[in-house]
C-alpha positions as a printed Julia matrix, in Angstrom:
375×3 Matrix{Float64}:
  -1.72   9.97  69.18
  -4.88   8.35  68.56
  -5.41  10.0   64.99
  -2.02   8.41  63.91
  -2.69   4.79  65.49
  -6.31   4.68  64.41
  -5.4    6.37  60.33
  -2.48   3.15  60.32
  -4.41   0.95  61.92
  -7.56   1.13  59.61
  -5.04   1.32  56.5
  -3.14  -1.48  57.44
  -6.53  -3.59  57.7
  -7.91  -2.59  54.72
  -5.68  -0.65  52.06
  -8.52   1.26  51.26
  -8.5    5.22  50.77
 -12.54   5.16  51.51
 -12.07   3.22  54.69
  -9.86   6.24  55.93
 -12.72   8.79  54.99
 -14.97   6.62  56.75
 -13.12   7.12  60.08
 -13.64  10.75  59.82
 -17.43  10.28  58.88
 -17.72   8.02  61.83
 -17.12  10.79  64.0
 -18.64  13.41  62.39
 -22.24  12.06  62.14
 -23.13  11.84  65.97
 -20.97  14.88  66.2
 -23.57  16.99  64.1
 -26.69  15.2   65.23
 -25.61  16.06  69.14
 -23.96  19.11  69.05
 -26.62  21.58  69.15
 -28.26  19.36  72.15
 -24.57  19.72  73.74
 -24.58  23.66  73.47
 -28.07  23.78  74.65
 -26.95  21.43  78.22
 -23.53  24.01  78.43
 -25.71  27.0   78.53
 -28.35  24.99  81.16
 -25.69  23.17  83.34
 -22.7   23.48  85.28
 -20.38  23.56  82.47
 -16.96  21.83  84.17
 -19.85  19.42  84.86
 -20.7   18.14  81.28
 -16.97  18.11  80.48
 -16.08  16.1   82.89
 -18.88  13.8   82.25
 -18.02  13.64  78.65
 -14.35  13.0   79.16
 -15.3   10.24  81.16
 -16.94   8.71  78.17
 -13.72   9.24  75.95
 -11.73   7.74  78.58
 -14.05   4.55  77.96
 -13.23   5.17  74.18
  -9.83   4.53  74.5
 -10.43   1.42  76.9
 -12.43   0.14  74.23
  -9.89   0.61  71.21
  -7.42  -0.74  73.63
  -9.13  -3.94  74.27
  -9.81  -4.28  70.31
  -6.2   -4.08  69.49
  -5.22  -6.21  72.04
  -7.78  -8.99  70.94
  -6.66  -8.72  67.35
  -9.16  -7.7   65.89
  -9.81  -7.84  61.94
 -12.73  -5.88  61.54
 -12.94  -2.3   61.24
 -16.54  -1.97  61.85
 -15.65  -1.82  65.58
 -13.36   0.81  65.36
 -15.83   3.07  63.31
 -18.28   2.25  66.05
 -15.86   3.64  68.81
 -14.97   6.55  67.1
 -18.49   7.26  66.73
 -18.89   7.3   70.37
 -15.98   9.4   70.56
 -17.66  11.85  68.44
 -20.75  11.96  70.5
 -18.93  12.98  73.38
 -16.98  15.67  71.92
 -20.42  17.37  70.92
 -20.75  17.95  75.02
 -17.4   18.67  75.79
 -16.42  21.03  73.0
 -19.15  23.64  73.59
 -18.71  23.18  77.55
 -15.15  23.56  77.16
 -15.12  26.74  74.56
 -18.05  28.41  76.42
 -16.51  28.39  79.88
 -13.16  29.72  78.97
 -14.04  33.58  78.48
 -15.15  33.25  81.91
 -11.6   32.25  83.88
 -10.06  35.37  83.22
 -10.64  39.04  82.76
 -11.42  39.86  79.31
  -8.45  42.15  78.98
  -6.21  39.08  79.57
  -8.63  36.88  76.99
  -6.12  37.65  73.85
  -3.07  36.7   75.43
  -4.72  33.67  76.95
  -6.16  32.39  73.48
  -2.4   32.62  72.18
  -0.89  30.8   75.03
  -3.17  28.21  75.0
  -3.13  27.52  71.48
   0.47  27.23  71.92
   0.23  24.83  74.61
  -2.49  22.66  72.55
  -0.29  22.89  69.36
   2.88  21.46  71.29
   0.59  18.59  72.23
  -0.38  18.42  68.44
   3.28  18.47  67.25
   4.89  15.96  69.7
   1.88  13.5   70.12
   1.92  12.13  66.5
   5.48  11.38  66.13
   4.91   9.97  69.88
   2.25   8.05  68.59
   4.37   6.9   65.37
   6.9    5.53  67.66
   4.86   3.61  70.01
   3.05   2.19  67.14
   6.04   0.01  66.26
   5.8   -1.68  69.16
   2.1   -1.99  68.35
  -1.14  -0.68  68.22
  -2.37  -1.94  72.02
   0.8    0.32  73.37
  -0.36   3.82  71.57
  -4.17   3.14  72.5
  -2.84   2.35  76.09
  -0.94   5.54  76.46
  -4.23   7.37  75.09
  -6.23   5.87  78.02
  -3.87   7.08  80.54
  -3.49  10.69  78.91
  -7.17  11.07  78.68
  -7.79  10.13  82.39
  -4.99  12.7   83.22
  -7.41  15.03  81.02
 -10.62  13.83  82.96
  -8.87  14.62  86.47
  -7.37  18.12  85.59
 -10.93  19.12  84.18
 -12.56  17.79  87.79
  -9.6   20.09  89.58
 -11.09  23.26  87.98
 -12.55  25.44  90.73
 -13.87  28.44  89.04
 -17.61  29.21  88.61
 -18.86  27.53  85.43
 -22.26  27.83  85.92
 -23.96  30.0   82.96
 -24.68  33.57  83.91
 -28.66  33.03  82.77
 -29.84  29.71  82.01
 -32.26  29.07  79.11
 -35.8   27.55  79.96
 -35.21  24.04  79.36
 -36.98  22.36  76.39
 -37.99  25.42  74.69
 -37.27  24.89  71.12
 -37.08  28.92  70.34
 -34.02  29.01  73.08
 -32.64  25.72  71.88
 -32.24  27.26  68.26
 -30.79  31.15  69.6
 -27.07  29.86  68.82
 -28.36  29.3   65.27
 -29.97  32.73  64.61
 -27.19  34.61  66.42
 -24.81  33.14  63.96
 -26.93  34.0   60.75
 -27.57  37.38  61.98
 -23.85  38.29  62.64
 -21.81  38.67  59.48
 -18.52  38.47  61.28
 -18.94  35.22  63.14
 -21.01  33.79  60.44
 -17.9   34.66  57.84
 -15.43  33.66  60.29
 -16.44  30.34  61.04
 -18.1   29.47  57.54
 -14.34  30.3   56.01
 -13.37  27.69  58.25
 -15.92  25.08  57.6
 -15.23  25.44  53.32
 -11.06  25.99  53.59
 -10.55  22.86  55.64
 -13.45  20.84  54.05
 -12.04  21.16  50.63
  -8.16  21.88  51.81
  -7.56  19.02  54.22
  -5.4   16.1   53.48
  -4.85  14.65  56.98
  -7.14  11.86  56.04
  -5.0   10.46  53.18
  -1.51  10.87  55.14
  -1.43   7.01  55.5
  -1.57   6.99  51.89
   1.38   9.8   51.24
   3.31   8.42  53.93
   3.11   4.65  53.11
   3.02   4.52  49.12
   3.86   8.07  47.92
   6.93   9.25  50.49
   7.82   5.8   51.04
   7.92   6.06  55.29
   6.24   4.25  58.04
   4.65   4.62  61.14
   7.68   7.24  62.08
   7.34   9.07  58.9
   3.38   9.15  59.33
   3.64  10.54  62.47
   6.52  13.22  61.44
   3.81  14.07  58.78
   0.85  14.2   61.33
   2.75  16.19  64.03
   4.09  18.85  60.96
   0.86  21.15  60.97
   1.09  21.51  64.94
   4.73  22.29  64.98
   3.73  25.12  62.61
   0.7   26.19  64.26
   2.72  26.02  67.5
   5.49  28.33  66.3
   3.14  30.62  64.77
   1.25  30.59  68.33
   4.29  31.22  69.97
   4.82  34.65  67.87
   1.3   35.23  68.29
   1.98  35.57  72.42
   4.91  37.44  71.93
   3.56  39.99  69.52
  -0.34  39.92  69.59
  -2.07  40.8   66.37
  -2.87  44.83  67.05
  -4.33  45.37  63.67
  -5.93  44.42  60.07
  -7.35  41.17  61.98
  -9.7   40.25  58.92
  -6.76  40.19  56.68
  -4.99  38.1   58.72
  -7.24  35.52  58.61
  -7.99  35.29  55.07
  -4.6   35.73  54.29
  -3.74  32.76  56.62
  -6.38  30.4   54.67
  -4.76  31.48  51.47
  -1.37  30.51  53.01
  -3.14  26.8   54.06
  -4.46  26.2   50.31
  -1.0   27.25  48.79
   0.71  24.7   51.1
  -1.86  21.87  50.28
  -0.89  22.56  46.52
   2.87  21.96  47.61
   1.97  18.88  49.75
  -0.32  17.11  47.1
   2.63  17.56  44.32
   5.84  16.51  46.34
   7.52  13.27  46.41
   9.9   14.23  48.99
   9.37  13.71  52.75
  11.3   17.11  53.79
   9.48  19.33  51.55
   6.21  17.65  52.52
   7.04  17.94  56.21
   7.73  21.92  55.33
   4.77  22.09  53.39
   2.48  20.79  56.3
   4.58  22.72  58.62
   3.76  25.92  56.73
  -0.09  24.86  56.31
  -0.11  24.6   60.06
   0.85  28.24  60.72
  -1.44  29.62  58.43
  -4.22  27.68  59.92
  -3.24  28.95  63.46
  -3.47  32.82  62.2
  -6.99  32.53  61.08
  -7.89  30.12  64.06
  -6.56  32.68  66.43
  -8.42  35.54  64.74
 -11.38  33.36  64.99
 -10.99  32.08  68.68
 -10.89  35.6   69.5
 -13.52  37.04  67.97
 -16.47  34.96  68.29
 -16.37  34.39  72.09
 -16.1   38.22  72.61
 -19.08  39.7   70.28
 -21.26  36.67  72.03
 -23.31  37.11  75.03
 -22.28  34.84  77.89
 -25.9   33.54  78.01
 -25.65  32.48  74.57
 -21.9   31.01  74.43
 -22.68  27.39  74.94
 -25.02  27.34  71.74
 -22.8   29.68  69.72
 -20.01  27.63  70.56
 -22.01  24.1   69.59
 -22.73  26.11  66.25
 -18.97  26.75  65.79
 -17.91  23.22  66.63
 -20.51  22.26  64.13
 -18.72  24.08  61.28
 -15.73  22.94  62.47
 -16.1   19.52  63.17
 -18.07  19.33  59.21
 -14.59  20.94  57.98
 -12.5   18.47  59.9
 -14.35  15.33  60.1
 -16.48  15.52  57.07
 -13.27  16.78  54.92
 -11.68  13.33  55.95
 -14.5   11.41  54.24
 -14.28  14.09  51.66
 -10.78  13.23  50.9
 -11.23   9.38  51.07
 -14.27   9.45  48.74
 -12.34  11.59  45.85
  -9.39  10.14  46.63
 -10.74   6.68  45.9
 -12.49   8.45  42.49
  -9.62  10.13  41.37
  -6.54   9.2   43.06
  -4.98  11.09  46.48
  -2.55  13.65  44.62
  -5.48  15.29  42.35
  -7.71  14.97  45.41
  -5.49  17.14  47.47
  -4.06  19.66  45.01
  -7.64  20.46  43.79
  -8.44  20.95  47.6
  -5.71  23.38  47.8
  -6.93  25.14  44.88
 -10.71  25.48  45.92
  -9.42  26.59  49.31
  -7.25  29.54  47.74
 -11.05  30.23  45.73
 -13.0   30.19  49.05
 -10.39  32.72  50.47
 -11.07  35.11  47.76
 -15.02  34.74  47.65
 -15.7   35.27  51.31
 -13.46  38.48  51.06
 -16.08  39.84  48.7
 -19.03  38.05  50.32
 -17.85  39.3   54.0
 -16.52  42.91  53.34
 -16.75  43.49  57.29
 -14.69  40.52  57.83
 -12.43  41.77  55.32
 -12.0   44.99  57.22
 -12.1   44.1   60.59
  -9.08  45.66  62.37
  -8.98  45.17  65.72
  -9.75  42.39  68.11
 -11.01  43.52  71.53
């Protein structure tokens, strides 16, 4: 909901593709500067408490956006500033939440829990943008107000977690060597490095999310509700794939599924970029979400299970940094290339590059390609 509101709000104020890219950059820069710190904190402090404090900051960000919209601001820099604070908060809650999850259930149930969690998340990802687009018809303050309410509920739910979320073996605080152990572990593990770097480059090149307001308004000739549907389509596709994986977990050829999911994502981005039909664009984005979900599912199981608990916060931080780079930096890349060459060439070229990345990673990381079972 927040993404739809911010994207439409900024584009309505500027009509500039680069301004949409700057939204992603505003979130990415503070996130990437602080996420390793957040990972170190997640391996030192009680993880639930870290996540709670970060979510409190997110609540304040939603309140600030509500105040800006209600005040009728005509400037975009305050919005960028708030999104930057949001990115800083995510640098702490993302490693804390990711590192605590494997300790909340028996190891044998983790793969099923990942699929269930992904299904619930993608359901919210599908419903949220549509609801955000509908509420935006009433006004941006209504969307930001709803986000404020839901982020507050999120904070309360995190506070209700009763499991012991303390790290098993906290590192020495202030040790630079231990601070960088997450990076060293990822660099020394071809499976982990291959899985998370594949996501980095695939989404960096292939993402079209930042440009959806342009496609919705200027090329598909629809409004905020249409934008909400387009924004929801990847989540719907991912949710359907997550349901399938929850019922029939991936039992063999996990590496091929990972690479194949990225390839499907690239093809769908090419189709979306060339489409001028709202239904076809929706289907292309839906299938792109399904392909992406398969790769996310494999990575979400693989990385935590091969990472020692004492390193999970810092490795989660590195993973979040890669994913953040692919998402927010990818949005900036999309906005920048769209301002230079146009939205359509930017998306189509990105899809082609995503296919090239999937092929290159199959050759560069043979162990990842040959990966069969997740356990």
